[in-house]
N, C-alpha and C positions, 0 to 999 in steps of 0.2 A: 703247167696250165691244165693238163688233163686231170690232175688230182683236184684242182680247184673247181673245175667244171663238174666233176663227180660229186663234190661236196655241195655245190649249189643245186645240182639236179636232185640230190637226195633230200635237201631241205625243201625245195619247191615241189617235190614229188612229181617230177616231169622228166623222164629219162632222156638223156642225150642220144640222138640218132647218129651222131658223128662229132668230130671236133669243131670248135668255134675258133676260127683264125683271129689273131690279134696283131696289133701294131702299135708301137709307142712312138709318138712324134712330138715335135715342138709346138709351142702355142701358135706361132704364125702359120704353120702348116695346118694345124687343126682348124684355125679360123678360115683359111683358104678353102679347105674341104667343106666346112660348114656353109660357107657362102655358095659354093658350087651346089651343094645339096638343097639349100634354100631356094636358089635360083631355079632349080629343076622342079621343086615342089610348088613354088609360088608362080603358077602359070599366069600369063598376062591378064586374063579376066579376073582372076582371084586377087592379084596384086592391085590392079586399078580399082576393083570393086571395094576392097578392104580400105584402101586409102580414102576414097570418096565417102564411104560410110562413116568412118571415124571423124572426118572433117564435118560432114553434114550433121552428125549427132552433137558436135561441139566437143568431142573428146580429144581432138588433135588440131593443130594449126594447119593452115593452107600449105605450109612448106614441109609437111610431113614426108620424110623419106622412109617408107614402110620397111623396105628391105634393110636399109642402113640402121634403122632403129632396132630391128630384130637382131642384127649382127652385134650391135653395141650392147644390147641386153645379154645376149648369149655369151659374149666375150667375158663377162664377169661371172657367169654361172657354169660354163661348160667345162667339164673335166674329162669328157669322153663321150662317145656315142657308138651305137651299133647301126651299121648301114645294111639294110636288107637287100640293097641292090648288089653289093659286093659280097654279102654274107660275111662281113669282117667287122670286128670290134676295134675301135681306135681309142687309145688312151693318151692323155697328156703326160709329158715326161717330167714335169716339175711338181707333181703332187706329193704331199706328205704321205707317210705310210698308211695312216688311217683313211685318208681320202682316197688313196689309190685302191685299197682293199674294197671300200664301200662301192666305188665306181665300178671296179671289176665285177663284183657280185651282181650289181644292178644290171650291167650290160650283158652279163652272161645269161641272166633271166630272159632278156630280150632275144638273145641268141636261141635259147630253148623255145621261146614262143615262135620264132621264125621257123625253126625246124619242124614244128608240129602244125602251125597254122598259117604260114606264108604271109608274113607282114607286108611284103612288097605289094601283093595283090590287095590287101585290106586297107593299106594306107594311101591309096591313090585317090586324089581329089577329083571329083566330077561335079558339074553344075547340078545343084539340088541335093548334093550329098554331104554338105558341110557339117550338119549336125550329126549325121551317122558316123562321119569320120572322126568327129570330136569324141563320140561315144567309144569308138575303138581305141583312140589315143588314150582316153581316160582308163579304160580297162587295161591297156598295155602298161601304162605308167604305174597304176595302182598295183598291179600284179608284180611288177619289178620292184617297187618300193617294199611291198610286203615280203617278198621273197628275200630281198637284201637284208631286211631287218631280222628275219628268221635266222639267217646265217650269222648275223652279227650277235644275236642274243643266245645262240645255241649253247655256248659255254656256261651261261647263267641258268639254264633250264627254263628260260622263258621263250615266248614267241612274239611276233608283232602284235598278236591279239591282246597281249598284256599291256600294251601302250594305249594311251587315249587316242581316239579316232582323230582328234584335232591336233595331233602332234606336229603337223606341218603348218598350223596357223601362224606360228611365230615367223615362219619364213617370209610371209607376205610383208609384215612390218619391216623386217630387216632389208628386204629387197627394195621397198619403196624409199628407205632412208639412205641408200647407197649414193654418195655424191657423184660417183663415176657415171651413173645413168640418170642423173637428175633431169635431163632434157627428154628422156624417153617418156611418152605418155603413160599415165597410170594404168590405163585400160590394157595396154600391152603387157605391163608387168603382171597384172592380175591374170591375164590370159595364159601366161607362161606357167604360173603356179597351179591354176585350177585343175588341169588333168591329173596332177600328182595327188593333190589333196582330195578332190572329189573321187578320183579313181580308187585311192586306198580305202576310203570309207566304204565304197561299194564292194570292193574285194573282201574287206573284213566282214561285211554283212553276210556275204556268201559263205565265207569260211566258217563263221560261227554256226551257220545252218547246216552246211554239208562238207566242210573241209575243203582241201584243194580240189577235190573232185567236182565240187560245185562251181569253182572258178573255171575248170576245164570245160564244164558243160556250157558255161557262158561263152567261151571261145567258139564252141561248136554251134551255138545258137545265139549269135551276137545281139546285144541290146541295140535296137534300131535308132535310139535317140538318147540324148543326154538326160532327158526326163527320167528314163529308166535307170541311168547311172545315179542320179540324185535321189531317186525314190525306189529302192530295191523292191518294195512291195508292188510297185507298178511293173517292174521287170518280172516278178513272179506271176503277176496277173496277166502278163502279155498285153499290157495296155499300149496299143500302137498309136503313133502320132497320126493326126488327121492330115490328109494331103489337101492343100489349098490350091486353087487356080493361080496361074501366074499373074503377077501384078501388071495391070495395064498402065501405059505411060500417061502423063498428064495431057490434057487437051491443049493443043498448041505446041507440044514438045517440051523438052527433047524426047525423041521417040525411039532411039536405038538402044536396045538393052545390051549393055556391055558385060553385065554380071547378074546372074540369078542364083539364089541359093536359099537354104533354110538355116536360120540362126540357131534355133533350139533353146531350151530352157537355160542351159549353162551360159551361153553367150548373152541371152537376154538379161540374166541376173548380173553378169559382169557389166553390161552397159548401164543397167539401172543403178549400180554402185557408184556411178559418176554423179548421181543426182540425190541419192538418199543413203542413210546408213546401211551397212551390209545386211543386217538382220531384216530391215524393211524391204530391201531389194530381194532378198531370198524369199520372203513371204509373198511379195507381189508377183514374182515370176513363177511361183510354185503351182499355179493352176494352168500353166501352159498346155495347150492341146495341139497346136500346130502353127506354122507361120510360113510366109513367103516374102522374100525380099528381092528387089530389083534396083539396079543402078542404071540410069539412062544417061547417055552422052551423045550429043549431036553437035558437031563443031565445038564451040567453047561453052555450050550450055550443058548443065548438069542437073540431075534431080534424083532423089532416092525415095522409093515408096516401100512401105512395110505393112503387111497385113498380119495381124496377130489374132489368134483365136484361143479362147480359154475354156476350161471345163464347164463353167457356168457364169452367170452374170455377176455374182458376188466377186469372183476372182477377177473378172474383167474390170469391174469398178475399181478394185484395189490397184490393178495395173494402170488404169487410166490416170489415177491420182498421181502415181509416180511419174508417168510420162508427162503429165501436166507440169510437174515441178521441173522437168527437163526443158520443156518448152518455155516456161515462164522465167527461167534463169536469165538474167541480163547477160547479153553477149559482151564478153570482155575482149578488148583489142589485145591480140597476142596470146589469147587463151591457148594453152597446149595440153589441157587435161592433167596438169601436174600438181593440182592443189584442190582442196575441197571446194565444192560449189557454194555460191552465196546462198544465204537463207532466203526462202520464199515464204511469205506470210501464208498461214493455213487458210485464211479467208479467201484468198485468190484461188487456191486449189479447190476448196469446197464449192465455190461458185462455178468454176469450170466443170467440176464433176457433176454438178446438178444439171447443167445444160447438156453434158455429154459431148461438147464441142469446145475447142479453143484454138486460137492461132496467135502466134507471136511473130511479128516482123523482125527480121534480123538483117542488118545492112550488108553483111558479107557472106552469110551462108544461105540467104533466102529464108522464106517463111518456114516456121515449124508449126504444122497444123496436126491436130489429133481429133478423131471422131470415134465415139463408141456407139455401136448399135447392137444391143443385146450382149452377146458374149464375144463380139468381134470388135477389134480396134483397127482403124485405118490411120496410118501415120504418113504425112507428106512432108518431105524435107526439100525445100527449094521450090522452083528452079533457081539456080544461080549461074553466073558466068565465071569461067576460070581461064586465065591467061598465065600459065605457070603457077606461081604462088600468089598471084594477085586475083582476088575474087570480089564479086559484088552481086547483090540480090538482083534477080531478074523475074519480077512478077509481084503479086500482092497476096494478101491473106484471103481475099475472096476466092481467087483461083485455087489457092492451096487447100482451102476448106472443101471446095467442090471435089477436088481430087481425092482428099482423104475420105469424103463421103462415098465416093465411087469405090475406093479400095475396100472400105468396111462392108460394102454391100456385095462384094464378090463372093462366090461360092468356094 
């Protein structure tokens, strides 16, 4: 192991400060430990908030088991992981030789990152830090992918920079097509791949400019948002995200904020991919300047409010048109976000965009209202009532539009 660590450290140009412990275990034990790690990472507010957000957006059904879906997804992809809590690398015992080597190299890069930059401290979720955490995860996975590929290609005289930046794009199609995870919402599948693909493109942009030293500089002065991950020029320009006021609850409730966070450009793009083609979603999300999200729950009543701010009105208009497609999509009974959305006539979207307001009543998720004011968008989802996996709308479009207007007007 020491020889392999030295090889990886030399390729990554990050010296080891000590050994990286490793353990080889069976698949059942690996999944047990991953469940334990996910349970620790997915704190109750994050778990409840993520579940309600995906349901309210129409990206998952009311019976979504968020933790179970993540475990189901990881069970098909996981070959090993590095745990910054125990400072130990864990590998699966039934990998083929090539997969075992690639996994080993990848996880050893994570071990080196931890030795120098303290991953446990950086990877801790806190309310309002979701986008910043996604930026760190993208940097970590992009760094590990690039380092792994450097080791893999060393014998050929090439590096990861000789490969196309979209080398991971095929992974998304293969993942979505896997029958073993057909019931897992598409949005979760995309969220698993995004840190690797986006992170590697970011790391490669830095390496082309300043080599591995530029990547280490990014670790010492972390990108505060996924916007900077997706746009390295904004990272270089230190374009900081705008901090928005917390979203106020709807008049008449529910009033208890069980989850507050920042989505960020990466998560916004992934959400928009539920409604429009990937390239359109990427363009619509690209003017992101800041956001605030809140999930409210009082008794059986639920509601989700989102405040989005863009760099200028042109970007806000493009984003509003995409959100309009999400709102106007006919609600499908049993929808689980596992198939492309139905076509929405452009005339409906253009009409809504011209007014800057729209609302669609949904019988099970509550109203979906969106309002644009200048470069700000207010999105009101609900209220709705939940009793387990049984839900029904609780309110009307008039009330949801008023709430969306209030959100868009917040500072």
